[in-house]
MIROVO-638020 format. One line per 3 residues: number of its first residue (from 1); for each residue x, y, z of C-alpha. Coordinates in steps of 0.25 Angstrom, whole numbers, padded with zeros to 4 digits, always signed. Layout:
NUM = X:Y:Z  ... .
***
This chain:
1 = -0059:-0051:+0105  -0071:-0055:+0099  -0080:-0045:+0107 .
4 = -0071:-0032:+0106  -0071:-0035:+0091  -0087:-0035:+0091 .
7 = -0089:-0023:+0099  -0079:-0014:+0093  -0087:-0018:+0080 .
10 = -0101:-0012:+0085  -0106:+0000:+0079  -0108:+0005:+0092 .
13 = -0095:+0003:+0097  -0091:+0014:+0108  -0075:+0011:+0111 .
16 = -0077:+0019:+0125  -0089:+0011:+0130  -0083:-0002:+0125 .
19 = -0068:+0002:+0136  -0078:+0005:+0146  -0085:-0007:+0146 .
22 = -0072:-0015:+0144  -0065:-0008:+0157  -0076:-0012:+0165 .
25 = -0077:-0025:+0159  -0061:-0029:+0161  -0057:-0033:+0175 .
28 = -0043:-0027:+0176  -0031:-0021:+0167  -0030:-0034:+0163 .
31 = -0043:-0037:+0155  -0041:-0021:+0150  -0027:-0025:+0144 .
34 = -0033:-0037:+0138  -0044:-0029:+0132  -0034:-0019:+0128 .
37 = -0026:-0031:+0120  -0039:-0035:+0113  -0043:-0020:+0108 .
40 = -0028:-0020:+0103  -0030:-0034:+0097  -0042:-0029:+0091 .
43 = -0037:-0017:+0086  -0025:-0023:+0079  -0034:-0032:+0071 .
46 = -0043:-0024:+0066  -0031:-0015:+0061  -0027:-0028:+0056 .
49 = -0038:-0031:+0050  -0040:-0017:+0042  -0026:-0017:+0037 .
52 = -0031:-0030:+0030  -0044:-0024:+0025  -0036:-0012:+0021 .
55 = -0027:-0020:+0014  -0036:-0029:+0007  -0044:-0017:+0003 .
58 = -0033:-0009:-0003  -0028:-0022:-0013  -0044:-0025:-0016 .
61 = -0044:-0010:-0020  -0031:-0012:-0028  -0035:-0025:-0034 .
64 = -0049:-0019:-0039  -0045:-0008:-0043  -0035:-0016:-0055 .
67 = -0046:-0023:-0057  -0053:-0012:-0061  -0043:-0007:-0069 .
70 = -0040:-0020:-0077  -0058:-0021:-0080  -0056:-0006:-0083 .
73 = -0048:-0010:-0094  -0053:-0023:-0098  -0065:-0013:-0101 .
76 = -0060:-0002:-0109  -0054:-0012:-0118  -0068:-0021:-0120 .
79 = -0073:-0006:-0121  -0061:-0003:-0133  -0064:-0017:-0140 .
82 = -0080:-0014:-0140  -0079:-0001:-0147  -0068:-0008:-0158 .
85 = -0080:-0017:-0158  -0090:-0005:-0162  -0079:+0003:-0171 .
88 = -0077:-0012:-0179  -0094:-0012:-0180  -0094:+0000:-0184 .
91 = -0085:-0004:-0196  -0094:-0014:-0199  -0105:-0007:-0201 .
94 = -0098:+0003:-0209  -0094:-0007:-0218  -0107:-0013:-0219 .
97 = -0114:+0001:-0225  -0102:+0002:-0233  -0107:-0012:-0238 .
100 = -0121:-0008:-0240  -0114:+0003:-0250  -0110:-0008:-0257 .
103 = -0122:-0015:-0257  -0130:-0003:-0263  -0121:-0006:-0275 .
106 = -0123:-0018:-0275  -0138:-0017:-0279  -0135:-0011:-0293 .
109 = -0127:-0024:-0296  -0136:-0035:-0288  -0147:-0030:-0289 .
112 = -0157:-0024:-0277  -0162:-0037:-0271  -0149:-0043:-0267 .
115 = -0145:-0026:-0263  -0158:-0026:-0255  -0155:-0038:-0247 .
118 = -0141:-0035:-0245  -0145:-0022:-0237  -0155:-0030:-0228 .
121 = -0143:-0037:-0223  -0133:-0027:-0224  -0145:-0018:-0214 .
124 = -0144:-0029:-0207  -0130:-0030:-0202  -0128:-0016:-0201 .
127 = -0138:-0016:-0191  -0133:-0028:-0183  -0118:-0020:-0182 .
130 = -0126:-0007:-0178  -0132:-0015:-0165  -0119:-0020:-0163 .
133 = -0112:-0010:-0163  -0122:-0003:-0154  -0123:-0016:-0143 .
136 = -0107:-0014:-0144  -0108:+0001:-0140  -0117:-0002:-0128 .
139 = -0109:-0014:-0123  -0097:-0004:-0122  -0104:+0008:-0115 .
142 = -0111:-0004:-0105  -0096:-0009:-0102  -0092:+0002:-0097 .
145 = -0103:+0009:-0092  -0102:-0002:-0083  -0087:-0004:-0081 .
148 = -0088:+0010:-0076  -0099:+0005:-0066  -0092:-0007:-0060 .
151 = -0079:+0002:-0058  -0086:+0012:-0050  -0092:+0001:-0044 .
154 = -0080:-0006:-0041  -0073:+0006:-0034  -0085:+0009:-0026 .
157 = -0085:-0005:-0019  -0070:-0004:-0016  -0072:+0010:-0010 .
160 = -0083:+0002:-0001  -0075:-0007:+0001  -0061:+0000:+0007 .
163 = -0071:+0009:+0015  -0082:+0001:+0020  -0081:+0004:+0034 .
166 = -0079:+0019:+0033  -0091:+0020:+0023  -0101:+0014:+0033 .
169 = -0096:+0025:+0044  -0099:+0036:+0033  -0112:+0030:+0030 .
172 = -0114:+0030:+0046  -0109:+0044:+0047  -0118:+0049:+0033 .
175 = -0130:+0044:+0040  -0130:+0052:+0052  -0125:+0065:+0045 .
178 = -0137:+0060:+0035  -0148:+0060:+0047  -0140:+0073:+0055 .
181 = -0138:+0080:+0044  -0153:+0078:+0038  -0159:+0089:+0044 .
184 = -0148:+0101:+0039  -0144:+0106:+0026  -0133:+0101:+0019 .
187 = -0121:+0109:+0019  -0110:+0107:+0007  -0099:+0099:+0011 .
190 = -0084:+0105:+0009  -0077:+0102:-0002  -0064:+0093:+0002 .
193 = -0050:+0099:-0002  -0044:+0092:-0015  -0033:+0086:-0004 .
196 = -0043:+0079:+0005  -0050:+0073:-0008  -0037:+0067:-0014 .
199 = -0031:+0063:-0001  -0033:+0049:-0002  -0025:+0048:-0015 .
202 = -0015:+0058:-0012  -0011:+0050:+0000  -0011:+0037:-0009 .
205 = -0002:+0044:-0017  +0008:+0049:-0005  +0009:+0036:-0001 .
208 = +0011:+0029:-0012  +0022:+0038:-0014  +0028:+0037:-0003 .
211 = +0027:+0050:+0003  +0022:+0046:+0016  +0025:+0061:+0024 .
214 = +0016:+0066:+0013  +0005:+0057:+0014  +0005:+0059:+0030 .
217 = +0003:+0075:+0029  -0009:+0074:+0019  -0014:+0063:+0030 .
220 = -0012:+0072:+0040  -0017:+0084:+0033  -0030:+0076:+0030 .
223 = -0032:+0072:+0044  -0031:+0087:+0049  -0041:+0089:+0036 .
226 = -0052:+0079:+0043  -0051:+0085:+0056  -0054:+0100:+0052 .
229 = -0065:+0099:+0041  -0071:+0088:+0050  -0083:+0096:+0051 .
232 = -0083:+0099:+0037  -0084:+0088:+0029  -0094:+0077:+0030 .
235 = -0092:+0064:+0038  -0092:+0056:+0026  -0081:+0062:+0018 .
238 = -0074:+0065:+0031  -0074:+0049:+0032  -0068:+0047:+0019 .
241 = -0056:+0055:+0019  -0053:+0049:+0033  -0056:+0034:+0026 .
244 = -0046:+0037:+0015  -0036:+0045:+0025  -0037:+0032:+0034 .
247 = -0034:+0024:+0023  -0022:+0032:+0018  -0016:+0033:+0032 .
250 = -0017:+0016:+0032  -0010:+0016:+0020  +0000:+0025:+0023 .
253 = +0001:+0017:+0036  +0003:+0006:+0028  +0015:+0011:+0020 .
256 = +0023:+0017:+0032  +0021:+0003:+0038  +0028:-0003:+0028 .
259 = +0039:+0007:+0029  +0042:+0001:+0043  +0039:-0013:+0042 .
262 = +0052:-0022:+0043  +0055:-0033:+0032  +0066:-0040:+0029 .
265 = +0069:-0034:+0015  +0070:-0019:+0021  +0083:-0012:+0022 .
268 = +0087:-0008:+0037  +0097:+0004:+0030  +0086:+0016:+0035 .
271 = +0086:+0010:+0048  +0075:+0018:+0058  +0075:+0030:+0049 .
274 = +0069:+0023:+0040  +0056:+0021:+0047  +0056:+0036:+0054 .
277 = +0048:+0041:+0041  +0037:+0030:+0041  +0036:+0032:+0056 .
280 = +0036:+0045:+0058  +0025:+0044:+0048  +0015:+0033:+0054 .
283 = +0018:+0042:+0069  +0012:+0054:+0061  -0001:+0045:+0056 .
286 = -0003:+0039:+0069  +0003:+0024:+0069  +0014:+0027:+0079 .
289 = +0011:+0011:+0085  +0013:+0005:+0071  +0025:+0013:+0067 .
292 = +0031:+0011:+0081  +0029:-0004:+0079  +0034:-0005:+0063 .
295 = +0046:+0005:+0070  +0049:-0004:+0082  +0050:-0018:+0070 .
298 = +0059:-0007:+0063  +0069:-0006:+0074  +0069:-0022:+0077 .
301 = +0071:-0025:+0062  +0084:-0014:+0062  +0089:-0019:+0076 .
304 = +0089:-0032:+0071  +0096:-0029:+0059  +0106:-0022:+0066 .
307 = +0109:-0035:+0075  +0110:-0042:+0065  +0123:-0037:+0061 .
310 = +0132:-0040:+0075  +0138:-0052:+0071  +0137:-0064:+0081 .
313 = +0152:-0069:+0080  +0163:-0066:+0089  +0162:-0063:+0103 .
316 = +0150:-0062:+0112  +0154:-0051:+0118  +0157:-0042:+0105 .
319 = +0145:-0048:+0099  +0135:-0044:+0112  +0141:-0030:+0113 .
322 = +0139:-0027:+0097  +0126:-0034:+0097  +0123:-0024:+0109 .
325 = +0129:-0012:+0104  +0121:-0013:+0091  +0108:-0017:+0097 .
328 = +0108:-0005:+0108  +0114:+0005:+0096  +0102:+0002:+0088 .
331 = +0090:+0001:+0098  +0096:+0015:+0102  +0095:+0020:+0087 .
334 = +0080:+0014:+0087  +0077:+0021:+0102  +0081:+0033:+0096 .
337 = +0073:+0034:+0084  +0061:+0027:+0091  +0060:+0038:+0102 .
340 = +0064:+0051:+0095  +0062:+0047:+0080  +0050:+0037:+0077 .
343 = +0042:+0038:+0089  +0045:+0050:+0097  +0035:+0052:+0111 .
346 = +0028:+0040:+0109  +0025:+0032:+0121  +0018:+0022:+0114 .
349 = +0029:+0018:+0105  +0040:+0020:+0116  +0034:+0008:+0122 .
352 = +0034:+0001:+0112  +0050:+0003:+0109  +0050:+0002:+0123 .
355 = +0045:-0012:+0120  +0053:-0016:+0107  +0066:-0011:+0114 .
358 = +0065:-0021:+0125  +0061:-0032:+0114  +0072:-0031:+0107 .
361 = +0082:-0031:+0117  +0076:-0045:+0122  +0081:-0048:+0108 .
364 = +0094:-0042:+0110  +0096:-0051:+0124  +0092:-0063:+0117 .
367 = +0103:-0062:+0107  +0114:-0057:+0117  +0111:-0067:+0127 .
370 = +0112:-0079:+0117  +0126:-0072:+0113  +0130:-0070:+0129 .
373 = +0127:-0080:+0137  +0134:-0092:+0130  +0144:-0102:+0138 .
376 = +0158:-0097:+0143  +0155:-0082:+0142  +0160:-0074:+0154 .
379 = +0155:-0064:+0163  +0164:-0054:+0158  +0159:-0056:+0143 .
382 = +0144:-0056:+0149  +0147:-0043:+0156  +0152:-0036:+0144 .
385 = +0142:-0039:+0136  +0132:-0035:+0147  +0139:-0021:+0151 .
388 = +0140:-0018:+0134  +0124:-0023:+0133  +0122:-0014:+0146 .
391 = +0131:-0001:+0141  +0121:-0001:+0127  +0109:-0002:+0135 .
394 = +0111:+0009:+0143  +0111:+0019:+0130  +0098:+0016:+0128 .
397 = +0095:+0021:+0143  +0097:+0035:+0135  +0083:+0033:+0127 .
400 = +0077:+0029:+0140  +0076:+0014:+0139  +0083:+0005:+0149 .
403 = +0085:-0008:+0144  +0095:-0013:+0154  +0085:-0020:+0163 .
406 = +0081:-0028:+0152  +0093:-0032:+0148  +0098:-0037:+0161 .
409 = +0085:-0044:+0162  +0087:-0053:+0150  +0102:-0055:+0156 .
412 = +0098:-0060:+0168  +0096:-0074:+0166  +0108:-0077:+0157 .
415 = +0117:-0068:+0166  +0114:-0076:+0179  +0116:-0088:+0174 .
418 = +0130:-0084:+0167  +0134:-0078:+0181  +0131:-0091:+0187 .
421 = +0139:-0098:+0177  +0152:-0091:+0178  +0150:-0091:+0193 .
424 = +0150:-0106:+0193  +0160:-0104:+0182  +0169:-0094:+0190 .
427 = +0169:-0103:+0204  +0173:-0115:+0196  +0186:-0109:+0190 .
430 = +0189:-0103:+0206  +0189:-0118:+0209  +0199:-0121:+0200 .
433 = +0207:-0111:+0203  +0208:-0114:+0216  +0211:-0128:+0214 .
436 = +0223:-0125:+0207  +0228:-0112:+0218  +0241:-0115:+0226 .
439 = +0238:-0104:+0236  +0253:-0096:+0229  +0256:-0082:+0227 .
442 = +0255:-0079:+0214  +0266:-0076:+0206  +0266:-0066:+0196 .
445 = +0280:-0069:+0190  +0286:-0054:+0189  +0283:-0042:+0194 .
448 = +0276:-0034:+0182  +0267:-0046:+0182  +0262:-0045:+0197 .
451 = +0261:-0030:+0197  +0251:-0032:+0186  +0241:-0039:+0195 .
454 = +0244:-0029:+0206  +0240:-0018:+0195  +0228:-0027:+0191 .
457 = +0222:-0026:+0205  +0226:-0013:+0209  +0217:-0010:+0196 .
460 = +0206:-0020:+0200  +0205:-0010:+0213  +0214:-0017:+0224 .
463 = +0223:-0009:+0233  +0238:-0013:+0240  +0237:-0027:+0229 .
466 = +0252:-0024:+0230  +0252:-0031:+0246  +0250:-0046:+0240 .
469 = +0263:-0043:+0232  +0275:-0051:+0234  +0288:-0051:+0228 .
472 = +0290:-0047:+0214  +0281:-0056:+0209  +0271:-0062:+0218 .
475 = +0258:-0060:+0222  +0250:-0064:+0236  +0239:-0067:+0228 .
478 = +0236:-0081:+0222  +0234:-0083:+0206  +0220:-0088:+0211 .
481 = +0219:-0075:+0220  +0222:-0066:+0207  +0214:-0075:+0196 .
484 = +0201:-0075:+0205  +0200:-0059:+0209  +0201:-0056:+0194 .
487 = +0191:-0065:+0189  +0181:-0061:+0202  +0185:-0045:+0198 .
490 = +0181:-0049:+0184  +0168:-0058:+0188  +0166:-0046:+0198 .
493 = +0165:-0035:+0188  +0157:-0044:+0177  +0146:-0044:+0187 .
496 = +0145:-0030:+0190  +0143:-0028:+0173  +0132:-0039:+0175 .
499 = +0127:-0034:+0190  +0112:-0031:+0190  +0100:-0032:+0199 .
502 = +0096:-0046:+0193  +0110:-0051:+0193  +0114:-0046:+0207 .
505 = +0114:-0059:+0213  +0120:-0069:+0202  +0131:-0060:+0202 .
508 = +0132:-0058:+0217  +0130:-0074:+0219  +0144:-0076:+0207 .
511 = +0152:-0065:+0214  +0151:-0071:+0228  +0152:-0087:+0224 .
514 = +0164:-0084:+0217  +0170:-0076:+0227  +0166:-0087:+0236 .
517 = +0172:-0098:+0228  +0185:-0091:+0230  +0185:-0089:+0245 .
520 = +0179:-0103:+0246  +0193:-0108:+0239  +0201:-0098:+0248 .
523 = +0195:-0106:+0260  +0199:-0120:+0256  +0212:-0117:+0252 .
526 = +0214:-0110:+0268  +0210:-0125:+0272  +0217:-0132:+0262 .
529 = +0230:-0139:+0270  +0238:-0138:+0256  +0237:-0122:+0257 .
532 = +0242:-0123:+0272  +0254:-0116:+0268  +0248:-0106:+0259 .
535 = +0237:-0099:+0270  +0245:-0086:+0268  +0243:-0084:+0253 .
538 = +0229:-0090:+0255  +0225:-0080:+0266  +0231:-0069:+0257 .
541 = +0223:-0072:+0245  +0210:-0074:+0253  +0211:-0059:+0261 .
544 = +0213:-0054:+0247  +0202:-0061:+0242  +0193:-0059:+0254 .
547 = +0198:-0045:+0258  +0202:-0037:+0246  +0197:-0045:+0234 .
550 = +0183:-0046:+0238  +0182:-0031:+0245  +0186:-0025:+0231 .
553 = +0175:-0036:+0224  +0164:-0030:+0232  +0166:-0014:+0231 .
556 = +0168:-0016:+0216  +0152:-0023:+0215  +0148:-0012:+0226 .
559 = +0153:-0002:+0218  +0145:-0008:+0205  +0132:-0014:+0211 .
562 = +0132:-0003:+0222  +0130:-0013:+0232  +0139:-0008:+0243 .
565 = +0137:-0022:+0253  +0137:-0031:+0242  +0133:-0043:+0249 .
568 = +0144:-0053:+0242  +0156:-0046:+0248  +0149:-0047:+0262 .
571 = +0144:-0062:+0259  +0159:-0066:+0256  +0165:-0059:+0269 .
574 = +0157:-0067:+0278  +0160:-0079:+0271  +0172:-0079:+0270 .
577 = +0178:-0067:+0280  +0189:-0060:+0281  +0205:-0066:+0280 .
580 = +0210:-0064:+0294  +0225:-0059:+0295  +0232:-0070:+0303 .
583 = +0223:-0081:+0308  +0218:-0087:+0294  +0211:-0098:+0301 .
586 = +0197:-0090:+0303  +0199:-0088:+0289  +0187:-0091:+0279 .
***
């Protein structure tokens, strides 16, 4: 970095030559990228130093102006005092002259000798007073002249401090022009228009009065004038105008960036529209990069303030839904404002916006994961919340921004853990239910209750469920079979909501192990001597589970995932076989 600073600071520095040497010296793209990073870092450092110097010189200029104003007031007060002293001495001199007349009249009374002595004394007094008056007047004039000289010198020093580098450039250019033009006759320079002469003062007034659009228009007009008249005006004058213009552009940029800066005491009522004016003018001043960074900070602050209004009490699913709706709703508003209003057709700013939105989604998911994945959360609640998130996320796709892959990546690890936990809990529940199962047909007490179950399974997609009816209120499926099928269908639907390429294996393992656990308990019941008299009801339920229910579940699975030949179905069929219709000794 030090060598880079030294090389850039040399008077004969040539960027093209430096880049050529650098490309020859660097080995591979990594070193080139590192050098690029160094140059960008150097640019930021120099930019920061220039801002600090401008700010420091501006403060010094203001302080010096105040000191000059105070000194000027004191000098005028001193001049006034000296003038009063001169008047007082004049009055004293007049009084002496009067006393001289009085002394003349005293000649007749006191005699000639005394009168002569008095006249000599009085003449000496008058002479001394006249000398004092002359010195006071000379001192007054001398003070005033020295003050004017000091004032002009101070102003000259300030001007040199503000544009030392620019004056050196002007002197170098003037010296070249002097040598070049020494053999040519002098040509008179064209007179500058009055608005160019008053450019700096007019811009200062417009910026102070917050007429930013008018200031920007005047800057554009001045730039166009300099481009058109570059051959008509001298280099020194052109450079001086450009220096003043650049200083006012920096001042205007500073004011506009303050308009976009985020602070705790600023109101958010204006929202993004309040930032349009500053962003538009900064873009016109070729300060899009600064405007983009500040505008994105405004967006972050707006998004944060909107999310703070979402209450974090109550049900987890309710909070997640509201939080997701607010986040994506505000993000869609920001996206529309950024891409279509603030920075249209700006690829660099669009890239910065993509990075910004990725970071905001990461922060958003950190909050949601903290609230979603807590103990005792069911897979149904998780799937419901993630379904809402995916739906809200899909609305951003209309702007060409697809964040679902990133969101699924954030959810993969906690979801995998939750799915495995739910699998273990479900298998434990199956074990408890089988320990209590008596393998008896399910008595619904009334025909109406039994018809409700038949209707329920018909709605699931099962046909001929009525064939399992017996009598007015009995069904040849056990209560444990009804409970398991309901649980497994709910589990299947939740898993299909969560299904993705990253989670496919863990979801398939869940579906397989839960189904296999139930089949293993049927197998153990067939071998249990306590259920010798219940072989028919066990066989009927086993056939329903393996032939009808399993086939239905994996039709739903195939339709949702697009996998027409799911391995889970094949694996379960191969492991547990098909129920025979008569000889049950070969079953399972």
